[in-house]
N, C-alpha and C positions, 0 to 999 in steps of 0.2 A: 501432437506434443508441442508445448510452448518451449521455445529456444531463446538463446541469447539474441537472436536477430530481432525478436519482438522487443526485448529490453532496450537494445540500441536504437530501435526505430521510434519507440514511444516518446512523445512530447506532450506537454499540457496544451490542450486546445480549448479555447473559450469562444471562438467564432466559427459557426458552422454554416454550411449551405442550407438554404430553406428547401430541403428535399427529403421526402420520406424514405426510410430504409426499405429496401425490397423485402418481400415476404421470405425469400430463401435465407437472406442474411439474418432476419429476425428469428426464424425457426432454428437456425444453426446456433445462434447465441443463447436462445432459451434452453436448448438441449444441453449446452455446456453448463448453464447456471443450475440446472437440476441435479448435476453431479456434485454440487457443493452444498452439503447439508450439515457439515461439521468441520471445525477447524482442526489443525494438526495437534492442538493441545486440549481438544475435547469439547470446546464450546459449541452448542447448537446454534445454527444460523441459517438464514435463507437470503438469497439474492434474487432480485426480480427486475425485469425490464418494464419500466413504467411508460406506456405509450400514450401520447397526448390524446389521440383520437378515442381510445378506449376510456380514458379518464373522463373525457368530455361526455361520452355516451352514458357514463354512470353518474353524471351530474356533479363531477368534481371540477373545481377551478384549475386553471393551468398552474403548474408547480412553479414556485417563485425562488429566484436566486438573486433578487435585488439588483437586477440590471447588469450583473457580471458576466452573464452568458447570453449570446445572441445567435439566432438562426435555427435553434432546435428546441423542441419542447419534450423530447424523449430523454429519459434518465435511467441509469442503473442505480438502484438503491438496495440497501440491505438492512436486516435487523438481526441482532444477536442477543441471546439470553445472557443476562448478567452472570458472570462467573469470574473466577480468579484470572483467567487469561482471555476474557471476552474481547478486549480491544486488539490484542496481538493476533488472535484468531481471525478477527474481522479484517484487519489489515492484510493478513496473509491471503485470505479468500478473495477479498475485493481486488487485490492487486493481480491475482491469478486471472480473474475475470477481465480486468482491464488489459492485461497482456494478451489474452485470447481475443478480445475485441480488436486489438492492434493487428493481429494476424488477419483479421477480416477487413483491414484498411479503414477502421473506424477511429474517430478521434474521441478522446476522453480527457477529464481533468479532475483530480481529487479536490473535493470541496468539503471541508470539515466545519465551516462556521457560517458562511454567507448563504444560507438557504432557509426557507420557511419550514421549520420543523413540524408545525401544526399541520400544514398541507401534506407533507410527506408521511406523517403519522397516519393521516386519514387515508392516503393512497395505498399504503402498505397494510392497513388494518392491523395496527400494532397490537400484539398480544401481551398478556401479563408478563412482567419481568423482562421485556424486550426493550432494547434501545436502538436508535438509529445513529451510529457514530459519524457517518459521512456518506456522501453521494457522489456521483459523477454524471455530468451530461454526456450524451452519446449521439454521434451522428457523423455525417460526412464533413471533414474539415474544410473550411474555406481557406483560400489562398492568403487573404489579408487578415491580419490580426485586428481585434477590436481594441478600444482604448484601454480597457482593464488588462487585457493580455499584455500590451506593451508596457504598462505601468508595473505589473508584477515582474515581468522579465527584466526590466531595468533595475528595480529595487532589490530583487532576490538574486539576480545573476544566476538564474536557474540552471544554466548549462555548466557553470563552474563546479568542479568537484575537488574535494581534498585529495591529497596524494595518498597512496597506499600506506606509506610509513606513518601517517597521522592517524590511521584508522585501525590497522591490523598489527598484531604483535605475536611474538614467538614465545610460547609457554608462560611468560610473565609480561606485565606491562613495561618492564624495564628493558626489554630486548626487542629490537626491530625485527620484523619478519621479512626474510628474504627468500623468495621462491622464484624458480625459473618460469618463464612465461608459458611453457608447455606443460606445467604442472596443473592437474585438475583443481587443486586448491587455489592456485592463482586465478584461474578462470572464474571459479565460484565467488571468490572475494571481490574480484573486479566487477562482477555483476552487482554485488552489494554496493560498491562504490558508485555505480551509475543509478542507483535507486532514487526515486523522488522522496522528498521529506517536507514537512511543514516549514515554510519560509526557508527552505534549503539549509537547515541547521545540521543535517547529516549526523544525527546523534548516536549512531551505532559505533561500537568499538568491539572488535573480535580478537580473541586469543586463540591461536591454533596450537594445540598440543599434538605434535606429530607422533610421539611415542604412544600416547593413548588413543590417537585418532579421534580427537574430539575438538569441535569448534565451540568455544564459549562466547555467548553474545551478551554484551553489556550495553546499557543505556547511559550515555554521558549527557547530563543536563546542564543548562546554564543556571547559574546561581539564582535561587529564588523562584525558578520556573514552576516546580511542583507545588509549592505553597500557594503561588498565585492561581494556578489552575483549581486547586481545592477551594480556595476562598471564593472564586468566581463561579464555582459549580459547573465548570465547562468540561467537555470531553478532553481527556489527555491525549492529544494528537501524537505525542512522541511515542506512546505505547503502540499506536497504530503504525507509526514509522518502523518500529521494531518488527511488526508482523510483515511489513513490506520487505524489510531486509531478509527475513526468514525465507520468503517466497523467492527472492532473487538468488540467495545462496543455494537454495535447493535446485532451482532451474539450472544454474551454472554448473553445479556438480553433476546433476542427473544427465546433462548433455554430454558430459565426459565419461558417463558410465558409472558414476559413483552415487550410491544411494545410502540412506541412513535413517535414523529415528531421532525425534525430538524428545528430550528428557531434562528435567531439572535436577541438579545435584546440590549437595549441601555445601561443599567447599571447592569451588572451581579453581581458585588461585589463593595464594597466601595473603596477598595485600590488595585491598580494594579501596580506592579513595572515596571520600564522601560524595564526590560529584558523579561517581559511577555506580550504577545499580545493576546487579546481575539479573538477567532475565531468563535465559534458557540455554541449553547446549544441544549440539547436533552430533550424534555418534555415528561414525561411518565404519 
């Protein structure tokens, strides 16, 4: 079972020891990956461990990340069939795999742009209607960070997190959510607060309706972000971020004995600003 300990332990790693993973660890990870064939919102997907030695034996070149990763040539990568919630489902599934890898003391790092998609398409043998939204290197973390790691850490301030009151609300966006720290909802939402996101924008906003026992998840974008993504034809990383938030909320609540189901509703709240896009709800 993945717990909050993995969430609190996980950091982005870009510099790895030049050491192969042992066979037992690889087998454990592969077994977990086989359990993920569909996202919680119904998208078909597959996650695979791409091992450098096997790729080489099959005549494939080493997978490229344009110099941002050092020390490992092994990767976790996945493909998802295009659908309404493909990116959210992928984010959810990939984050679950990353957190499981963390329990095995492995380092990872979400990469949604700086990788050679042609090489990864070849390695995964991409099927019709499948896309590769993101990847992560995987291996044993090195003690020292590489130059790119330090640059990203300084520019994104990746360990900084918004306060709970900026992210989570009570029934409407006009009311601050106040929960005691021993409340399962507080624990679940705090796990969302600790989630990684593209350039640390933390785009998730969540309304907790205690009476109905529903968490409503919204995506708050920067002005012009969605239009820019569409014009450039790039993967919408913030939708992946929402899938990551889903995984973290579920892990936090499940750890406290609270389970639920994901479902989209027609009118989650009365007023939604233009900057906020309703994504999905979690019924407990």
